[in-house]
C-alpha positions in Angstrom: -3.3 29.3 -30.0 -3.5 28.0 -26.4 -2.0 24.7 -25.4 -4.5 22.2 -23.9 -4.0 21.7 -20.2 -2.1 18.6 -19.2 -4.3 15.7 -18.4 -3.9 14.2 -14.9 -1.6 11.2 -14.6 -2.3 7.8 -13.2 -0.5 9.0 -10.0 -2.9 11.9 -9.8 -5.9 9.5 -10.1 -4.4 7.2 -7.5 -4.1 10.1 -5.0 -7.7 11.0 -5.8 -8.9 7.4 -5.2 -7.2 7.4 -1.8 -8.9 10.7 -1.0 -12.2 9.2 -2.1 -11.9 6.3 0.5 -9.7 3.7 -1.1 -7.3 2.0 1.3 -4.7 2.3 -1.4 -4.4 2.9 -5.1 -1.5 2.4 -7.3 -0.7 3.1 -11.0 -0.1 0.1 -13.3 1.1 -0.5 -16.7 -1.1 -3.0 -18.6 1.9 -5.3 -19.2 2.2 -5.7 -15.4 -1.3 -7.3 -15.0 -1.3 -11.0 -14.8 -3.7 -12.6 -17.3 -4.6 -16.3 -16.9 -7.6 -18.0 -18.6 -7.8 -20.5 -15.8 -9.6 -17.9 -13.8 -12.7 -19.0 -15.8 -12.6 -22.3 -14.0 -13.0 -20.5 -10.7 -16.0 -18.8 -12.1 -17.5 -21.9 -13.5 -16.9 -24.2 -10.6 -16.5 -21.9 -7.7 -19.3 -19.3 -8.0 -22.9 -19.9 -7.2 -23.8 -17.0 -9.6 -22.5 -18.9 -12.7 -25.1 -18.7 -15.4 -27.2 -16.1 -13.6 -25.3 -12.8 -13.1 -25.5 -9.9 -15.6 -21.7 -9.5 -15.3 -20.9 -13.2 -15.4 -18.7 -14.6 -18.2 -21.5 -17.2 -18.8 -24.0 -14.5 -19.9 -24.9 -14.5 -23.6 -22.6 -12.3 -25.6 -19.9 -12.1 -23.0 -16.3 -12.0 -24.2 -14.1 -14.9 -23.1 -11.1 -14.2 -20.9 -8.7 -14.4 -23.8 -10.8 -11.9 -25.7 -10.9 -9.5 -22.8 -7.2 -9.7 -22.6 -6.9 -8.6 -26.2 -9.2 -5.7 -25.5 -7.6 -4.7 -22.2 -4.1 -4.9 -23.5 -4.9 -2.0 -25.9 -4.8 0.3 -22.8 -1.4 1.7 -21.7 -2.2 1.4 -18.0 -4.4 2.8 -15.2 -4.8 2.5 -11.5 -5.6 -0.4 -9.1 -8.0 0.5 -6.3 -7.8 -1.4 -3.1 -10.6 -1.2 -0.5 -11.9 -3.3 2.4 -15.4 -3.6 0.9 -16.7 -4.2 -2.5 -19.0 -1.2 -2.7 -16.2 1.3 -1.8 -13.9 -0.2 -4.5 -16.6 0.0 -7.1 -17.8 3.6 -6.1 -14.2 4.9 -6.1 -13.4 3.3 -9.4 -16.6 4.7 -11.0 -15.8 8.2 -9.8 -12.2 8.0 -11.2 -13.6 6.7 -14.5 -15.9 9.6 -14.7 -13.2 12.1 -13.9 -10.8 10.6 -16.3 -13.3 10.6 -19.1 -14.0 14.3 -18.5 -10.3 15.0 -18.3 -9.8 13.7 -21.9 -9.4 9.9 -21.5 -12.2 8.8 -23.9 -11.7 5.1 -23.2 -11.5 5.3 -19.4 -13.0 2.1 -18.1 -13.7 0.9 -14.6 -13.5 -2.8 -13.9 -14.8 -3.9 -10.6 -16.8 -6.7 -9.0 -20.4 -5.4 -9.2 -22.0 -4.0 -6.0 -24.5 -1.6 -7.5 -27.5 -3.1 -5.8 -28.1 -4.4 -2.3 -29.6 -7.5 -3.9 -28.9 -8.3 -7.6 -32.1 -8.7 -9.5 -30.1 -10.2 -12.4 -29.5 -13.3 -10.2 -33.3 -13.7 -10.1 -33.6 -13.7 -13.8 -34.7 -10.1 -14.1 -33.0 -7.5 -16.3 -30.0 -5.7 -14.6 -31.2 -2.7 -12.7 -28.1 -0.6 -13.7 -26.5 -2.2 -16.8 -24.3 0.9 -17.5 -22.6 0.5 -14.2 -22.6 -3.2 -13.7 -19.1 -4.4 -14.4 -17.3 -7.8 -14.3 -14.8 -8.8 -11.7 -11.1 -9.2 -12.4 -11.2 -13.0 -12.4 -14.2 -13.1 -14.8 -12.2 -11.3 -17.5 -9.1 -13.4 -17.1 -7.0 -11.3 -14.6 -5.3 -13.3 -11.8 -6.1 -10.8 -9.1 -3.9 -12.7 -6.5 -0.8 -12.6 -8.7 -1.5 -9.0 -9.9 -2.0 -7.7 -6.3 1.2 -9.4 -5.3 3.2 -7.7 -8.1 2.2 -4.4 -6.5 2.8 -5.4 -2.9 -0.9 -5.3 -2.1 -2.6 -7.7 0.2 -4.8 -10.5 -1.0 -5.1 -14.0 0.3 -7.8 -16.6 0.9 -9.7 -15.8 4.0 -9.4 -18.4 6.8 -12.3 -17.1 8.8 -15.4 -14.9 8.4 -14.0 -12.2 10.8 -10.9 -11.5 8.7 -10.7 -8.2 6.9 -11.5 -8.5 3.2 -9.5 -7.0 0.4 -11.4 -5.9 -2.7 -9.9 -4.6 -5.9 -11.1 -2.5 -8.8 -9.2 -1.0 -11.7 -9.6 2.0 -13.9 -8.0 1.6 -17.3 -6.8 4.9 -18.8 -6.4 5.7 -22.5 
Protein backbone atom coordinates (compact mmCIF):
# COMPACT_ATOMS: atom_id res chain seq x y z
CA UNK A 1 0.00 0.00 0.00
CA UNK A 2 1.36 3.40 -0.97
CA UNK A 3 1.08 6.37 1.34
CA UNK A 4 -0.84 9.32 -0.05
CA UNK A 5 1.40 12.25 -0.93
CA UNK A 6 1.58 14.99 1.67
CA UNK A 7 -0.78 17.87 1.02
CA UNK A 8 0.74 21.30 0.54
CA UNK A 9 0.76 23.45 3.67
CA UNK A 10 -0.60 26.95 4.19
CA UNK A 11 2.99 28.19 3.80
CA UNK A 12 3.16 26.46 0.39
CA UNK A 13 -0.06 28.15 -0.68
CA UNK A 14 1.18 31.52 0.60
CA UNK A 15 4.29 31.15 -1.59
CA UNK A 16 2.06 30.19 -4.54
CA UNK A 17 -0.14 33.24 -3.94
CA UNK A 18 2.90 35.51 -4.05
CA UNK A 19 4.03 33.83 -7.28
CA UNK A 20 0.56 34.45 -8.73
CA UNK A 21 0.81 38.20 -8.10
CA UNK A 22 -0.12 38.85 -4.48
CA UNK A 23 1.92 41.59 -2.81
CA UNK A 24 2.07 39.30 0.20
CA UNK A 25 0.36 36.22 1.57
CA UNK A 26 0.61 34.81 5.06
CA UNK A 27 -0.71 31.70 6.76
CA UNK A 28 -3.24 32.19 9.55
CA UNK A 29 -4.88 30.14 12.25
CA UNK A 30 -8.59 30.80 12.44
CA UNK A 31 -8.34 31.81 16.08
CA UNK A 32 -6.09 34.70 14.96
CA UNK A 33 -8.85 36.29 12.88
CA UNK A 34 -10.68 39.13 14.61
CA UNK A 35 -14.44 38.74 14.42
CA UNK A 36 -16.67 41.67 15.36
CA UNK A 37 -20.39 41.86 14.49
CA UNK A 38 -20.17 45.66 14.41
CA UNK A 39 -18.79 45.29 10.90
CA UNK A 40 -22.42 44.90 9.83
CA UNK A 41 -23.02 48.54 10.78
CA UNK A 42 -20.36 49.65 8.28
CA UNK A 43 -22.18 47.65 5.61
CA UNK A 44 -25.62 48.96 6.53
CA UNK A 45 -24.69 52.59 6.94
CA UNK A 46 -21.49 52.97 4.93
CA UNK A 47 -22.06 51.09 1.70
CA UNK A 48 -24.17 52.31 -1.19
CA UNK A 49 -24.63 48.68 -2.30
CA UNK A 50 -26.61 47.75 0.84
CA UNK A 51 -29.75 45.91 -0.21
CA UNK A 52 -28.55 45.45 -3.78
CA UNK A 53 -25.42 43.35 -4.09
CA UNK A 54 -25.52 39.57 -4.56
CA UNK A 55 -22.80 39.14 -1.91
CA UNK A 56 -24.29 41.70 0.46
CA UNK A 57 -25.28 40.57 3.98
CA UNK A 58 -28.67 42.20 3.28
CA UNK A 59 -29.54 39.69 0.55
CA UNK A 60 -32.28 37.16 1.32
CA UNK A 61 -30.90 34.02 2.91
CA UNK A 62 -27.54 35.55 3.84
CA UNK A 63 -26.00 34.41 7.07
CA UNK A 64 -25.52 37.07 9.72
CA UNK A 65 -21.94 37.86 10.82
CA UNK A 66 -22.27 35.80 14.03
CA UNK A 67 -23.50 32.85 11.95
CA UNK A 68 -20.57 33.22 9.53
CA UNK A 69 -18.23 33.21 12.52
CA UNK A 70 -19.64 29.86 13.66
CA UNK A 71 -19.09 28.39 10.19
CA UNK A 72 -15.64 29.90 9.58
CA UNK A 73 -14.34 28.86 13.01
CA UNK A 74 -14.76 25.24 11.88
CA UNK A 75 -11.66 25.79 9.71
CA UNK A 76 -8.21 25.32 11.22
CA UNK A 77 -6.67 28.13 9.20
CA UNK A 78 -5.66 29.26 5.76
CA UNK A 79 -3.87 32.14 4.08
CA UNK A 80 -4.45 35.87 3.87
CA UNK A 81 -3.83 37.30 0.41
CA UNK A 82 -2.75 40.94 0.13
CA UNK A 83 -2.86 42.84 -3.17
CA UNK A 84 -3.10 46.43 -4.30
CA UNK A 85 -6.24 45.86 -6.36
CA UNK A 86 -9.44 43.97 -5.69
CA UNK A 87 -9.37 41.86 -8.89
CA UNK A 88 -5.87 40.52 -8.18
CA UNK A 89 -6.75 39.60 -4.59
CA UNK A 90 -9.85 37.76 -5.81
CA UNK A 91 -8.19 36.01 -8.76
CA UNK A 92 -5.27 34.81 -6.63
CA UNK A 93 -7.58 33.56 -3.89
CA UNK A 94 -9.75 31.66 -6.39
CA UNK A 95 -6.72 29.96 -7.90
CA UNK A 96 -5.43 28.95 -4.46
CA UNK A 97 -8.90 27.66 -3.55
CA UNK A 98 -8.95 25.58 -6.75
CA UNK A 99 -5.50 24.15 -6.11
CA UNK A 100 -6.25 23.39 -2.46
CA UNK A 101 -9.46 21.59 -3.37
CA UNK A 102 -7.59 19.47 -5.93
CA UNK A 103 -4.84 18.83 -3.36
CA UNK A 104 -7.29 17.26 -0.92
CA UNK A 105 -8.77 20.15 1.04
CA UNK A 106 -12.47 19.46 0.30
CA UNK A 107 -13.74 22.53 2.17
CA UNK A 108 -11.22 25.02 0.73
CA UNK A 109 -13.05 28.33 0.45
CA UNK A 110 -12.03 31.71 -0.90
CA UNK A 111 -13.42 34.79 0.77
CA UNK A 112 -12.87 38.02 -1.11
CA UNK A 113 -14.56 41.24 -2.02
CA UNK A 114 -16.23 40.42 -5.34
CA UNK A 115 -14.60 41.79 -8.48
CA UNK A 116 -15.84 39.21 -10.99
CA UNK A 117 -17.51 41.67 -13.34
CA UNK A 118 -16.43 45.08 -14.53
CA UNK A 119 -19.89 46.31 -13.60
CA UNK A 120 -22.04 44.27 -11.20
CA UNK A 121 -25.36 43.40 -12.79
CA UNK A 122 -26.63 42.33 -9.37
CA UNK A 123 -26.57 45.97 -8.32
CA UNK A 124 -29.02 46.65 -11.14
CA UNK A 125 -31.46 44.05 -9.84
CA UNK A 126 -30.45 41.35 -12.33
CA UNK A 127 -29.29 37.86 -11.31
CA UNK A 128 -25.59 37.59 -10.51
CA UNK A 129 -23.55 36.82 -13.63
CA UNK A 130 -21.21 34.42 -11.78
CA UNK A 131 -22.85 33.22 -8.54
CA UNK A 132 -20.34 30.41 -7.96
CA UNK A 133 -17.47 32.90 -7.86
CA UNK A 134 -19.13 35.92 -6.26
CA UNK A 135 -17.99 35.98 -2.65
CA UNK A 136 -18.58 38.35 0.24
CA UNK A 137 -16.00 40.70 1.68
CA UNK A 138 -14.38 40.23 5.10
CA UNK A 139 -16.42 42.92 6.81
CA UNK A 140 -19.72 41.56 5.48
CA UNK A 141 -19.11 38.24 7.25
CA UNK A 142 -18.07 39.86 10.52
CA UNK A 143 -14.27 39.90 10.19
CA UNK A 144 -12.58 43.11 11.28
CA UNK A 145 -10.10 43.33 8.42
CA UNK A 146 -8.24 46.28 9.97
CA UNK A 147 -7.54 44.45 13.24
CA UNK A 148 -6.83 41.17 11.45
CA UNK A 149 -4.34 42.76 9.02
CA UNK A 150 -2.63 44.50 11.96
CA UNK A 151 -2.19 41.17 13.78
CA UNK A 152 -0.12 39.97 10.84
CA UNK A 153 1.83 43.20 10.34
CA UNK A 154 0.05 43.86 7.05
CA UNK A 155 -0.86 47.38 5.94
CA UNK A 156 -4.42 48.64 6.05
CA UNK A 157 -5.62 52.09 6.95
CA UNK A 158 -8.30 54.51 5.79
CA UNK A 159 -7.19 56.30 2.63
CA UNK A 160 -6.70 60.02 3.04
CA UNK A 161 -6.69 60.80 -0.69
CA UNK A 162 -7.65 59.06 -3.96
CA UNK A 163 -4.02 58.78 -5.09
CA UNK A 164 -2.96 56.59 -2.14
CA UNK A 165 -2.21 52.95 -2.85
CA UNK A 166 -5.06 50.67 -1.85
CA UNK A 167 -4.70 47.44 0.07
CA UNK A 168 -7.14 44.63 -0.66
CA UNK A 169 -7.42 41.38 1.24
CA UNK A 170 -8.81 37.97 0.47
CA UNK A 171 -8.53 34.74 2.42
CA UNK A 172 -8.50 31.11 1.53
CA UNK A 173 -9.76 28.89 4.32
CA UNK A 174 -8.23 25.41 4.32
CA UNK A 175 -9.69 22.20 5.70
